[in-house]
Structure formats: structure tokens, C-alpha cells
N, C-alpha and C positions, 0 to 999 in steps of 0.2 A: 317517506322522503323520496323526492324525484331522482332518479339516476340521470347520468348524462344522456343516455338514448332517449328517454321519455321526454326530458327537457327539450331535446332537438326536435322530436315529434311534436310537441306543442308548438314550437317556434315554426316549424314548417306549416302547420295547420294554420296559424295566425297569419303567416305570411300570404297563403293562398287566399285567406279571407280577405286580406286587403286588396289583392290584385282583382279578385272577384267583385269587390265593392267598387272599385274604379271602373271595372266593365260595364257594371249595372247603372252607375249614376253619373259616368263621365268624370272629368277633372274635378277634383275637390281638395279643399283645404285641410290642413292637418287635423283641425278640430272636428271638422265633417266627417272625416274617416273615423275618428274615435266614436262619434255619436253613432254612425251607422254600424260599425262592428262592435261597439261595446266593450273595445279594448281600451286599456289606460293609456293616457297621453304618453307615458314613457315608453310603454310597448310599441305604440304606433311610430314614435320617432325611431326608436332602434330599428324596427323593421324598414321603414321608408328609406333610412340612411344607408342600410345594406343594399336595398333594392336599386337606390340611386347610384351607389357606388359601383355596382355591377352592370350599370347602364340598362336597366330594365324599366325604369321610370325617370321621369325628368321634372323640372319645376318650370312652371310658366307663370306670367303675371297677368292678372286680370285688372284693368282699370275701373275704379267705382262709378256707377251709373252717373252720379253727380258731376264726374270729372274732377272732384277734389278729394284729398285725402291720400293716403297710402295705398298702392295697389294691392290685391289679395295675391297671395303667394298659392298657387293650385298645384297639385302633383297629378301627372298623367303618364300613360304608356309611352315609352320611347318608340316611335314608329319604326325605326331601322333595327330595332333590336332583333328582328327576325321576321320571317314571311311564311305565309300559309297558301297553299294551292288547293282549291276546291274543285273537284271533278262530279258533276251531276249526270248521271247516265239516265236517259230517257228512252222510249220505245224508238224514237226516230232520230235522236241527235244525242251529242255528248258536249256539255257546256264546261269550259275551263275559266276559273276565276282566280286572280291573284290578288291577296290581301296582305296589308302590313300588320304589324303586331298590335296597333290600336284598333283594327278591324275596318280600316279604310279600304275599299275596293280601288284597285290601282289599274287592273287590266282585266278584259274579259272577252272571250270570243266562243262561237259555237260551231261545230262541225256536224254535217249530217252523218249519221250512222247507217252505212250500206248494210242490206240484208244479205249478207255473204254466207254462202254455204259453208265455208272453212269454220265459221262461227267464232268461238272464244278465242282461238290462237291469233287469226287476223285481227280481232278487236284489240286484243292486248297490244299488238304491235302498233295499231293506230293511237291507243291511249299513251304509249312511251312517245310517239311523235308529238302528240298534241303537248305533252309536258315539256318537251324540249322547246317546241315553238313558244310557249307563253314564258319560259325562261328567257329565250334568246330575245324577244320582244321588249322585255324589261331591263335587260342587261344586268341583271341581279346576279351575284355570285351564288352557285349552286348551294354551297355551304350554308348559306344564309336562309335556305328553305327549311323550316324546322319541321314541318308537318304537311302531309298530302292526305286530305279528307276526301272520301270517295262515297257516293250514295247510289243506290239502285233499287228498283222494285224487287221482291223475291225473298228468299230465305237467305239470312247472313249468319255466319259463324258467331257465336257470342263473345270468344275469347281471341279470335284471330280474323285478319282481314280477307276472310274467304267467302266468296259468293257461292253459296251451297247449290241454290236452284233460283233461276229467274225466268220471267216469261220470255225473255230475249233469247237466252241460250239454254234453256232447258236444264238438263242435268249436268252439262259440261261446267264443271266447277272452275272458278278462276281464284288463284291464290295471288291477291295483288302485292303482297309483300315480297314474295319470291320473284314475281314477274318483274318489279321495279328495283330489287335490291342491288343488281349489279351496278347500276348507274346513280341511285339515289341513297343517300345516307339518312335522309328525313324518315321520320317515324310515318307509318301509314296506318289509317284507320278506315273502317268501312262501316257504314250503317244502312239499315233499311230506311227508304225515303219517306214513307208515312210516319215511321217513328220520329223523324227530324220535324216533320210537320206538327206532330202532336206535342213535341218539346217546345217548338216555338210558339204555338197556341198557349200552352201552359204558361210559358214565361209572360205573355201578354196579359193573360187572365189575372195572372198573380199581380202585375203592375196595377191593375184596375181594383181588384178585390182584397188585395194583401192577404192577411191570415185567413180570410173567409173562403178563399179558393180551396177547393177539395179535390175534384177530378173533372177530367174532360176526355172525350174520345174524337179522333179524327176520322172520318170516313173518306177514302180517296176513291173517286170514280174515274174509269177511264177504260183504256184497253185492257188493264187488270184492275182488280179490286184490292185496295189495301186499308187496314186499319191501325191506328195507333192509339195508345192509351196513356195519359199522364195522371198520376195520383200524387198528392201531397203526402209526404211522409212525416211520421211523428216529431222528426228532428227538423223539419221545416225545408227539406230538400224535395226533390222530386224523383219519383220512380217512373220511368218511361218503358214502355214494352210495345212490341209489335207482333201480336199473335197472327198466326196463318190464317187470316179470316177468309180471304178470297177462296181457299181450299178446304173451308169447312164443309161439311155435307149438308146439302140443302134438301136433296132428294134421292133416295136410294135408287140405284141403276138409271139415273137420269141422264141428262145431256153430256155427251163428251167434253172434257175439259181440255185446256192447252197442257195441264200437267199430266195427262194420260188416264187419269181416274174419271169416273162417271158421277154426276150429280152435284158437283161443287157449286158453291154460290156463284162463283165467276162464271160458271158454264151457262148461267141464266142472266147474269147482270152485267157482264163484260160487254165491250162494245161488239166483239164477235158473235157473242150469244144474242144481242138484240138484233143483229143483222141476220142471223140464221133463223130466228124466231118470225121476223118481219116477212121473210121470203118463204118461210114455211118448208125450210130445208130440213131433212131428217136430223134427228138429235145426235145420231151417231157419225154425222159428217165431221171429218177432221177441221178442226177450228182454223180460221185463218189467223196467221202471227200478227198481221197488222191490218187495220180497217181504216181508210182515210176519212178524217172528220166529214169531208164532203158528202159521203155515203150515208152517215148517221144523221147529217143535217136534212137530207132528203126524207128519209124515214121520219124525222121528228116533224118535218113540214107537213107530211101526209097525215100524221097523227093528229096534229093540231087542227086539221081540216075535217077531222072525223072519220078517217080511214080506220075501219075496225081492227084490222090485223096488226097494223102499225101501232095504233094505240095499245093493243093487247101486249105487243113486244116490249113496251116501257113498262106497262103495269105489272107484267110478270117479272121483269127485272127489279122493280121496286119492291114486290112481295119478297122475293128471295133476299133482297137487302134488310128489309124489315124483319123477317124470321131471324136472320142471322143476328141483327142487332139485340133482339129480345133475348135470345139466348146469352148474349155477352153481358146484358144488364142483370140478367139472372145469376151469372157467375160472379158478378163485381158488385155494383150499387148503381142506383139511378144518378145519371150524370148527363150534362149537356152534350150533345152530338154536333159536331161542326163537320159540314159536308163540304168536300174541297175537290179539286181536280178539274180536267176539262170537261167531265161529265156533268159539271153543274150547270151547264148551258140546257140541260133536258130535265133540270129538277122539276119544272111544273108537270111534265109528263110522269115523273118517277114518284112524285110526293103521295099520291093516293095510295100506290101499292105499298110504298115503305110505311106509312101510318097503319095501313091494314095488317100488314106484318107484324108490326110492333104490337098493335092492339090485341093480338091473339095470345099474348103472353100473360101469365098469372101476375107478374110483377107489375106490369103496366097497367093492368086493369085495377090493381090495388093502389098503386101509388101515382097513377096518372102518366100521361104522354110526357116523355122528356123533351127538353127544349131542342128543337131542330134548327139549326142556322146554317147559311150558305156563306162560305168563305172562298171567294173567287180567286184571290191572289195565291194559288199554291205554290208557285215557283219562288216568289219571294218569301213565303215560309220555309221552303226547303233550305234556302240560302241562309236565312236566320238561324235555322236550326243547326247548319254546319257551323256558322260562326259561334254560336253559344257553346256547342260541344268542342270544337277543335281548339278554340282559343283558351278554354278551360282546361284543356289537356296540356296544351303548350305552357300555361302558368304553373301548372302542377310540377310538370317535368323539370321546368327551369328552377323552381323551388328545391325539388329533390336533388337537383344537380349539385346544390350546395351554394347558392348565392348569398345565403346568411354569413358565410365564412368570409365574404368580401372578394371572392374570386371574379375575375372578368370573363372566364369561361362560360358563356351561356349556351353551348351546344346541348341539344337534347340527349339524354343517355340512351344508349341501346339496351 
């Protein structure tokens, strides 16, 4: 026999399922929601009535294509239910985006990130100012912002929005919740950027393959090296992780990495590593924090013209990446590898080394080379990952807040 609390949990889970279905498929009729969720018509009716009463979803009409007959009644998210701010931190800029509850982009701007010696403290001040700016431009009430979703390269605390280590700030940790708490009541979440890329690619892959989708890895190439892995769970969900791939050991006592240790994959495959090798700079030279793309483009041009050292720099980078990927596959399973990031512009120079590094592993020799694909639109994927993750969090928080009871208070619980 179900207790009151267990019945409520089932109702919450079903309500989240309905909202997730509307997110994935767009506006749907009552019967379509029932078909997608496999919930009974009566259950869908009760849930959608509560969500509509709480002003979370609303009805709209769609005229038949023939122009005749009664219009279809569709259910969709109510756009002004609440808002999301997305903050994407990259090596040279910070992008701010304002999104409504339906996932529609309302406003966006980017600000160059200064390489300030004061580091994290000055950066946090800049983020506060950026958030205030996007709020003032939209004239939306602060209380209507339900969530602030932030991403960065580096190590992220798995349970709190704390940036533990990053290629930008090193070991200067940033607790974004504490930094924003005085001015913002919105929930704050933080994710590794390449994790979001993998999550977005996994969602795309599942839309194409359905239940046949199993797993996929996203390798991000740039100033730093990132890896995200998405795997389908036995319950049909996705398990997404971002191992510290760029700082896995590639060569004992090897080149100096930005993290302070020696021999990391990034110390051979990051932009600063390619620059260092191409100019035959000693491996213990302190790495540059930022390398302009124009400099890498010059090295790549020389490599394509047959310059030996320039070509070797890219081949060595590819070999480090391939060796690291072979270890990853040995610990997980054979899966497609999507190569993303600004570094994809040099994939023609990296490919031979990547395949050579992969081919040295037992799992690849036994099972064959994994599918390698280049996906150039990384920034779009990062934003998609933000929306998928953040809007799902908002949906769950709204349901847990008790919309089933008919209340119109949709603020996110603290």
C-alpha cells in the first residue's frame, strides 16, 4: 500500500516527466503527452491541470493544415514563468545569455576577459557586473531569475558551484554561490564546459538513434584539453562525466604543464605546448597562459608547407591525445569520439598522431579504430548543454516546490 509521501513522490516524478517531454518534443496535445510518457490519460489530465493552474504551462491553439475543422489544443511552457542566465567562461571572454522558461534566447552579450594579475577576486567582480548588466538591459525583475548556470574549463566540485582548479585561475578557487549570494536569490550551478558538450552531443545522438545510442566521448581541443563522456544508463537516462583528461600523465618527468606538474597530456597537446615544440623551447619553460590563434595559424601554415619541426609539433600533440584516448577506451568501452573546440581547425595535422596513438592500444587492435568525427560548433553545443541541464533543474525544483497542490508560488526552493 502506497503511503501519502510515496504517492507524492510518484506524482512529482510524473510531473517532471511531463515537463521533460514538452522540453524534448515542443508543444504537444494531451494525447501526445500520454503517448510519449506512457502515463494514463487521467494522470496526464491531473498533472497538466495543476501545472496550468500554477502558471507553469499554458494552452495554445494550432489551426489544421487544411484550414478546416477545429484547432488542436496544445500545451507548452509559459515563457514568463521564470528566467535563466547562462554564463560561459572561456580563456579570453565571458558570455552572458538571458533565456526564458521555454528556452528562448532573449538577450546575449560577451565581454573580453582581462588577464589581470589580481586573478579570481577581480574576475568575480566582473561577473557580478555582467549579471547586473544583462538584468538591467532586459528590465526583468530580479526575483524572476530562477537559476544562474555557469561553465568553465577545469575541475568543478561535484556537489557545489565551486571552481576548484582552472587553466585561467590555477588553484585560486571560486565559490560562485557565496560570491553571488548577497545579491541573487537564484540557484547557482556550475559545470565543466566539456561535460556540457558531451551532454548536448549525447542528446543529439539519441534523437537520431533512439534506444540504440550507447555512449560517446567529446574531446575538446584548444588552449586546454578537455574530455566529456556520456553513456546511456539502464533506465534510459544519461550518465555524463568529465574526467581530468588533459592532466592525465602522458610522459613521466615530461614537459611542464600549466597545472604545475610535468608530463600531462596538455603539456604536449595544448596550444602552448604546440608553440613550445615548434620553436624548440626547453620543456621546462613556464607555459604561456594564453596563445593567440594567429600564432598557431602561422605554425600550422608552415606545417602544411612541409616545415619539419612545425609538422612534428602537431604530430606529437596528436600522439599524446591518441595515447590518452586509448587509455580511456580501455577503461570504458569502444565508443565514437567527437572532436570539438577551436583546435579542430588543425585536425588535418593532428589526425595522423591521434590514430597512431590510438592504434598502440590493445583494445583498438582487437576491436578496431573508433569512429572519429569533427564537430566544429562547440560554442553552440556548450549553450545547448546549459539549456538541457539548467532547464531540467528548474523543472524539478518547481515540481518539488509543490505546484501539484495548486499553489501559484513558483519560486525555486533554497
